[in-house]
C-alpha positions as CSV (number, residue, x, y, z in Angstrom):
1,X,160.8,24.7,122.2
2,X,159.8,21.2,123.5
3,X,161.0,17.8,122.5
4,X,158.4,15.4,121.3
5,X,158.4,11.6,121.8
6,X,160.4,11.0,118.7
7,X,163.1,13.6,119.7
8,X,161.9,16.2,117.2
9,X,161.7,19.8,118.5
10,X,158.2,21.2,118.7
11,X,157.3,24.8,119.0
12,X,154.9,25.9,121.8
13,X,151.8,27.5,120.4
14,X,150.0,29.4,123.1
15,X,146.4,30.5,122.4
16,X,143.4,31.9,124.2
17,X,139.9,31.1,122.9
18,X,137.1,33.5,123.9
19,X,133.7,31.9,123.9
20,X,130.2,32.9,124.9
21,X,128.9,29.9,127.0
22,X,127.7,27.0,124.9
23,X,126.4,29.1,122.0
24,X,126.4,27.5,118.5
25,X,129.3,29.5,117.2
26,X,131.3,28.8,120.4
27,X,130.8,25.1,120.1
28,X,131.8,25.2,116.4
29,X,134.9,27.3,117.2
30,X,136.0,24.8,119.9
31,X,135.5,21.9,117.5
32,X,137.4,23.6,114.7
33,X,140.3,24.5,117.0
34,X,140.5,20.8,118.2
35,X,140.6,19.7,114.5
36,X,143.3,22.3,113.8
37,X,145.4,20.9,116.6
38,X,145.4,17.4,115.1
39,X,146.4,18.7,111.7
40,X,149.3,21.0,112.8
41,X,152.1,18.6,113.7
42,X,155.1,20.9,114.6
43,X,153.4,22.5,117.5
44,X,152.6,21.7,121.1
45,X,149.3,23.6,121.8
46,X,148.5,25.3,125.0
47,X,145.0,26.7,124.9
48,X,143.3,28.7,127.5
49,X,139.5,28.8,127.2
50,X,137.8,32.0,128.4
51,X,134.0,32.0,128.7
52,X,133.0,35.6,128.6
53,X,129.7,34.9,130.3
54,X,131.8,34.0,133.4
55,X,134.9,36.1,132.9
56,X,134.2,39.3,131.1
57,X,137.1,41.1,132.7
58,X,139.7,39.0,130.8
59,X,137.9,39.7,127.5
60,X,137.8,43.5,128.2
61,X,141.4,43.5,129.2
62,X,142.3,41.9,125.9
63,X,140.0,44.2,123.9
64,X,137.7,41.3,122.9
65,X,134.2,42.7,122.3
66,X,132.7,39.8,120.3
67,X,133.0,36.0,120.3
68,X,134.2,33.6,119.3
69,X,137.7,35.0,119.2
70,X,141.1,33.3,119.1
71,X,144.2,35.0,120.3
72,X,147.5,33.5,119.1
73,X,149.9,34.6,121.9
74,X,153.0,32.6,120.9
75,X,154.7,32.6,118.6
76,X,154.4,36.3,118.2
77,X,153.4,38.7,117.1
78,X,150.0,38.4,119.0
79,X,147.2,37.9,116.5
80,X,143.5,37.7,117.0
81,X,141.1,35.8,114.7
82,X,137.4,36.5,115.0
83,X,134.6,34.0,114.1
84,X,134.0,30.3,114.5
85,X,137.4,29.3,112.9
86,X,135.7,27.4,110.0
87,X,138.2,28.7,107.5
88,X,140.9,26.1,108.4
89,X,143.1,27.0,105.4
90,X,143.5,30.6,106.5
91,X,144.3,29.4,110.1
92,X,146.9,27.0,108.8
93,X,148.5,29.6,106.6
94,X,148.6,32.0,109.6
95,X,150.3,29.5,111.7
96,X,152.8,28.5,109.0
97,X,153.6,32.2,108.6
98,X,154.6,32.1,112.3
99,X,157.0,29.3,111.6
100,X,154.8,26.4,112.6
């Protein structure tokens, strides 16, 4: 937990976004994740971006075989969402189910 500027406690939400260079779906996924971060207020986001065209090992170690893919690492349990993250309602429900 972290404390925000107004003294409210904020959960840390650690994620890893796997992308394939600057492909269309990778760009859309990145934009959708940025929009999600502005809508979810109770969380301090830490997002690691993995470009599989440059770092395929990390993708293979995490059993990511297609992109875009978003791993929600914390809060647990670890969850992976595949696709360009355009279904924002489902993502918000997933995060609220994790207590965010």
